[in-house]
C-alpha positions as CSV (number, residue, x, y, z in Angstrom):
1,M,-325.6,-66.3,-167.4
2,N,-323.0,-63.9,-168.6
3,L,-322.9,-60.1,-168.2
4,I,-320.6,-58.0,-170.4
5,F,-320.5,-54.3,-169.9
6,D,-319.8,-51.2,-171.9
7,V,-317.7,-48.5,-170.0
8,D,-318.5,-44.9,-171.0
9,D,-321.8,-43.7,-169.6
10,T,-322.5,-47.3,-168.4
11,L,-320.1,-47.8,-165.5
12,Y,-319.7,-44.1,-164.8
13,N,-321.3,-40.8,-165.6
14,L,-319.5,-39.8,-168.8
15,M,-321.1,-36.4,-168.9
16,K,-319.6,-35.2,-165.5
17,P,-316.0,-34.7,-166.7
18,F,-317.3,-33.2,-170.0
19,E,-319.6,-30.8,-168.1
20,D,-316.9,-29.8,-165.7
21,T,-314.5,-29.0,-168.6
22,Y,-317.1,-27.1,-170.6
23,N,-318.1,-25.0,-167.6
24,N,-314.5,-24.2,-166.8
25,M,-313.7,-23.1,-170.3
26,F,-316.9,-21.8,-171.8
27,G,-319.7,-21.8,-169.2
28,D,-319.6,-18.1,-168.6
29,K,-319.5,-17.3,-172.3
30,Y,-322.2,-19.3,-174.0
31,D,-325.6,-20.6,-173.1
32,I,-325.6,-24.1,-174.7
33,P,-327.7,-27.0,-173.4
34,I,-325.0,-29.3,-172.0
35,V,-327.0,-32.5,-172.5
36,D,-327.5,-31.7,-176.2
37,L,-323.9,-30.6,-176.6
38,H,-322.6,-33.8,-175.0
39,K,-324.8,-35.9,-177.3
40,K,-323.3,-34.2,-180.4
41,Y,-319.8,-34.6,-178.9
42,R,-320.4,-38.4,-178.6
43,K,-321.9,-38.6,-182.1
44,Y,-318.9,-36.9,-183.7
45,S,-316.5,-38.9,-181.6
46,D,-318.1,-42.2,-182.8
47,E,-318.0,-41.0,-186.5
48,I,-314.4,-39.9,-186.4
49,F,-313.3,-43.0,-184.5
50,E,-314.6,-45.0,-187.4
51,L,-312.4,-43.0,-189.8
52,I,-309.4,-43.6,-187.5
53,Q,-309.9,-47.4,-187.9
54,H,-309.5,-46.9,-191.7
55,G,-306.4,-44.7,-191.3
56,S,-308.3,-41.6,-192.6
57,M,-307.8,-39.6,-189.4
58,T,-305.5,-39.4,-186.4
59,I,-306.2,-39.3,-182.7
60,R,-305.2,-35.6,-182.8
61,D,-307.9,-35.0,-185.4
62,L,-310.4,-36.7,-183.2
63,Q,-309.5,-34.6,-180.2
64,I,-309.8,-31.4,-182.3
65,Q,-312.8,-32.1,-184.4
66,R,-315.2,-33.6,-182.0
67,I,-315.4,-30.4,-179.8
68,T,-315.0,-27.9,-182.7
69,R,-317.8,-29.5,-184.7
70,S,-320.0,-29.8,-181.6
71,L,-319.6,-26.2,-180.6
72,G,-319.8,-25.2,-184.3
73,D,-323.4,-26.5,-184.5
74,Y,-324.3,-23.8,-182.0
75,G,-322.4,-21.1,-183.9
76,V,-319.4,-21.1,-181.5
77,H,-316.1,-21.3,-183.3
78,I,-312.8,-22.2,-181.5
79,D,-309.3,-22.7,-182.8
80,E,-307.1,-25.8,-182.6
81,E,-305.3,-24.5,-179.5
82,Q,-308.6,-24.2,-177.6
83,A,-309.7,-27.6,-178.8
84,L,-306.6,-29.2,-177.5
85,E,-306.8,-27.4,-174.2
86,F,-310.4,-28.7,-173.9
87,Q,-309.0,-32.2,-174.5
88,Q,-306.3,-31.8,-171.8
89,Q,-308.8,-30.6,-169.2
90,Y,-311.2,-33.3,-170.2
91,L,-308.6,-36.0,-169.7
92,S,-307.7,-34.5,-166.3
93,N,-311.3,-34.6,-165.2
94,Q,-311.6,-38.2,-166.5
95,N,-309.0,-39.2,-164.0
96,K,-311.5,-38.3,-161.3
97,I,-314.3,-40.6,-162.5
98,V,-315.9,-43.0,-160.0
99,L,-318.0,-46.1,-160.4
100,L,-321.7,-45.5,-160.1
101,E,-323.0,-46.7,-156.8
102,G,-325.9,-48.6,-158.6
103,I,-323.5,-50.3,-160.9
104,R,-321.4,-51.4,-157.8
105,D,-324.6,-53.1,-156.5
106,V,-325.1,-54.8,-159.9
107,L,-321.5,-56.1,-159.9
108,D,-321.8,-57.3,-156.3
109,F,-324.9,-59.2,-157.2
110,A,-323.2,-60.8,-160.2
111,K,-320.2,-61.8,-158.1
112,E,-322.4,-63.3,-155.4
113,H,-324.3,-65.4,-157.9
114,G,-321.3,-66.6,-159.8
115,L,-322.0,-64.8,-163.1
116,K,-319.3,-64.5,-165.7
117,V,-318.6,-60.7,-166.1
118,G,-316.5,-58.8,-168.7
119,I,-316.1,-55.5,-170.5
120,I,-316.1,-54.5,-174.2
121,T,-315.3,-50.8,-174.9
122,N,-314.3,-48.9,-178.0
123,G,-311.4,-46.6,-178.0
124,E,-307.6,-46.2,-177.7
125,V,-306.3,-49.1,-175.6
126,D,-304.2,-47.2,-173.0
127,H,-306.8,-44.5,-172.6
128,Q,-309.7,-46.9,-172.0
129,M,-307.7,-49.2,-169.7
130,K,-306.7,-46.2,-167.6
131,K,-310.4,-45.4,-167.1
132,V,-311.1,-49.0,-166.2
133,R,-308.4,-49.0,-163.6
134,N,-309.5,-45.6,-162.2
135,L,-313.0,-47.2,-161.7
136,G,-311.5,-50.1,-159.7
137,V,-313.4,-52.8,-161.5
138,E,-310.7,-55.4,-160.9
139,K,-312.6,-56.3,-157.7
140,W,-315.2,-57.9,-160.0
141,I,-313.6,-58.3,-163.4
142,K,-310.4,-60.0,-164.4
143,E,-308.1,-58.0,-166.7
144,D,-308.1,-60.9,-169.2
145,D,-311.9,-60.3,-169.5
146,I,-311.6,-56.6,-170.4
147,F,-311.5,-56.0,-174.2
148,V,-310.8,-52.7,-176.0
149,A,-312.1,-52.7,-179.6
150,G,-309.9,-51.1,-182.2
151,G,-306.8,-51.7,-184.2
152,S,-306.9,-55.2,-185.7
153,I,-310.4,-55.9,-184.2
154,L,-313.3,-53.9,-185.6
155,P,-315.1,-51.8,-183.0
156,K,-318.7,-51.9,-181.9
157,P,-321.2,-52.1,-183.6
158,H,-319.4,-54.6,-185.8
159,K,-320.0,-58.1,-184.6
160,D,-316.4,-59.1,-184.8
161,I,-315.5,-57.8,-181.4
162,F,-318.5,-59.6,-179.8
163,K,-317.6,-62.9,-181.5
164,Y,-313.9,-62.5,-180.5
165,V,-314.9,-62.0,-176.8
166,E,-317.4,-64.9,-177.1
167,E,-314.5,-67.2,-178.1
168,K,-312.0,-65.8,-175.6
169,M,-314.4,-66.0,-172.6
170,D,-316.1,-69.2,-173.8
171,L,-319.6,-67.6,-173.8
172,D,-322.9,-69.0,-174.9
173,P,-324.4,-66.2,-176.9
174,K,-327.9,-67.2,-176.0
175,D,-327.1,-66.7,-172.3
176,T,-324.9,-63.6,-172.7
177,Y,-326.3,-60.1,-172.0
178,Y,-324.5,-57.0,-173.2
179,V,-325.2,-53.9,-171.0
180,G,-324.6,-50.6,-172.7
181,D,-326.0,-47.1,-173.0
182,T,-325.6,-46.4,-176.8
183,F,-328.3,-47.8,-179.0
184,A,-326.3,-47.8,-182.2
185,N,-323.1,-49.4,-180.8
186,D,-324.3,-51.5,-177.9
187,V,-327.8,-52.7,-178.7
188,V,-327.2,-53.1,-182.5
189,G,-323.8,-54.6,-182.0
190,A,-324.9,-57.2,-179.5
191,K,-327.9,-58.2,-181.4
192,R,-326.0,-58.6,-184.7
193,A,-323.7,-61.0,-182.8
194,G,-326.6,-63.1,-181.6
195,W,-326.3,-61.9,-178.0
196,K,-329.0,-60.5,-175.7
197,S,-329.1,-56.8,-175.0
198,I,-329.9,-54.7,-172.0
199,W,-330.1,-51.0,-172.9
200,I,-329.2,-48.8,-169.9
201,N,-331.0,-45.7,-171.0
202,R,-330.7,-43.4,-168.0
203,R,-331.3,-40.3,-170.2
204,K,-334.4,-41.8,-171.7
205,F,-333.5,-41.4,-175.3
206,A,-336.0,-42.6,-177.9
207,A,-335.0,-45.7,-179.8
208,P,-334.5,-45.2,-183.5
209,S,-337.7,-46.0,-185.2
210,E,-335.9,-47.3,-188.3
211,S,-333.7,-49.8,-186.5
212,E,-334.3,-53.5,-187.3
213,Y,-333.0,-54.4,-183.8
214,C,-334.5,-53.9,-180.4
215,P,-333.0,-54.5,-176.9
216,D,-334.3,-57.5,-175.0
217,Y,-334.6,-55.2,-172.0
218,E,-334.5,-51.5,-171.3
219,A,-333.5,-50.0,-167.9
220,N,-333.9,-46.3,-167.2
221,S,-332.0,-46.5,-163.9
222,D,-329.4,-48.6,-162.2
223,Q,-332.1,-50.0,-159.9
224,E,-334.1,-51.1,-162.9
225,L,-331.0,-52.8,-164.3
226,L,-330.5,-54.7,-161.0
227,D,-334.1,-55.7,-161.0
228,I,-333.9,-57.0,-164.5
229,I,-330.8,-59.1,-163.7
230,K,-332.4,-60.5,-160.6
231,G,-335.4,-61.5,-162.6
232,L,-333.2,-63.3,-165.2
233,I,-331.5,-65.2,-162.4
């Protein structure tokens, strides 16, 4: 059995650095539901990242637009300087991320039972690898088994990255489970590639009713994730 993980909001709490940054810059000015704002921020980030892959936008555009558009949906308008300051503070807070304790238990279990473990994440290579190193996952996962999708390899949910990893790690797709938090990228991407999917849905989002794909398993907590993997073993 093989376990391949997403990074953002799967291995660590992605909202914590975002929430800390928002509270520091805007928390005393606006009353915006942070969970909803963060969901918009991730949506715009994914949309703009797709454009970056086609050369239509730059990383700087991404950094500016994902926060300006998210706040703009609530009638809050900030300039480019504020958007870039948000990005700098957000990056600083991301340096403080820690591996979720429940995920540590999952990785320990996988190691004890000899499971093959890896990572697939979308994003800019240096930025994502810095996060991975900050989380200290090298205790469980070899660097050669960590893959950042972008550049010459199409990112999730395109099946190319999954098939690329499948070949590099010599995985049997029928025995490979991709664990991720985002339905569109992680569940759909894995299923398109013929892999199994475990949706780690801690925020209990509803699955899109129009999707032709469904996860093989859904876990609403890290303990549920561990129980599912134990059951599969």
